[in-house]
C-alpha positions in Angstrom: -8.5 -22.8 -5.9 -8.3 -22.8 -2.2 -7.6 -19.5 -0.5 -7.7 -17.7 2.8 -10.1 -14.8 2.9 -9.7 -11.9 5.4 -13.2 -10.4 5.0 -14.3 -7.1 6.6 -17.5 -9.0 7.6 -15.8 -11.7 9.7 -13.8 -11.8 12.9 -11.5 -14.6 11.7 -10.0 -15.6 8.3 -11.7 -18.4 6.5 -10.7 -21.0 4.0 -12.8 -20.5 0.9 -12.8 -21.7 -2.7 -12.2 -19.1 -5.5 -13.7 -19.5 -8.9 -11.4 -20.0 -11.9 -11.8 -19.3 -15.6 -10.2 -21.6 -18.2 -8.9 -20.6 -21.6 -10.0 -23.9 -23.1 -11.0 -27.5 -22.4 -7.6 -29.2 -22.7 -5.3 -30.1 -19.8 -2.8 -27.5 -21.0 -5.4 -24.7 -20.9 -4.5 -21.7 -18.8 -6.5 -21.0 -15.6 -7.2 -17.6 -14.2 -8.5 -16.9 -10.7 -11.7 -14.8 -10.3 -11.3 -12.9 -7.0 -14.3 -10.7 -7.8 -16.5 -13.6 -6.7 -15.2 -13.2 -3.1 -15.0 -9.4 -2.6 -17.8 -7.1 -1.4 -18.6 -3.5 -2.3 -18.1 -3.7 -6.1 -20.0 -0.4 -6.5 -17.4 1.5 -4.4 -14.4 0.0 -6.2 -15.1 -2.5 -9.0 -11.4 -3.5 -9.7 -9.1 -5.5 -7.5 -5.3 -5.1 -7.1 -2.9 -7.9 -6.8 0.7 -8.5 -5.9 3.0 -11.4 -5.4 4.8 -12.1 -2.2 7.7 -14.5 -1.6 8.5 -15.7 1.9 11.8 -17.4 2.7 11.7 -19.5 5.9 14.8 -21.5 6.4 15.2 -23.8 3.4 11.5 -23.3 2.4 10.3 -20.7 -0.1 6.6 -19.9 -0.2 4.9 -17.8 -2.9 1.6 -16.1 -2.5 -0.6 -14.1 -4.8 -2.4 -11.4 -2.7 -5.6 -9.8 -4.0 -6.9 -6.7 -2.3 -8.9 -3.5 -2.6 -7.8 -0.1 -1.5 -10.2 2.8 -1.4 -11.0 5.6 1.2 -14.7 4.6 1.2 -14.2 0.9 1.9 -14.7 -0.4 5.4 -11.5 -0.9 7.4 -10.4 -4.5 7.8 -10.0 -5.1 11.5 -8.4 -8.5 10.9 -5.5 -6.9 9.1 -5.2 -3.8 11.3 -5.0 -5.5 14.7 -1.9 -4.7 16.7 -0.9 -8.3 17.5 -0.7 -9.3 13.8 -1.6 -13.0 14.6 -3.3 -14.5 11.6 
C-alpha cells in the first residue's frame, strides 16, 4: 500500500510502502493496513487513531484514510504545524 508519511523526523513528506495483513490466501481475502510499521515512539503511545476524509474537488471525489497519533509527550510535527500549509 503506497502512502505519504509526514514524519516528525523529516523536513518533507515521503512516499513509503505500508505493510498489509491478509485474512487468507485467496483473491477475495480482506487486507488490513499495518500503520504501526511506520510510526515512531510506540512506548509513549502504542495505539494509532484513524479517520476517513472525503475531498470534493469539482467533479472528482477523493477518499483518504488518515492514521495519526495524538499525545502530549509526542514530538510536534513541524510539517503539519507550518503556517503556509503547503504539502
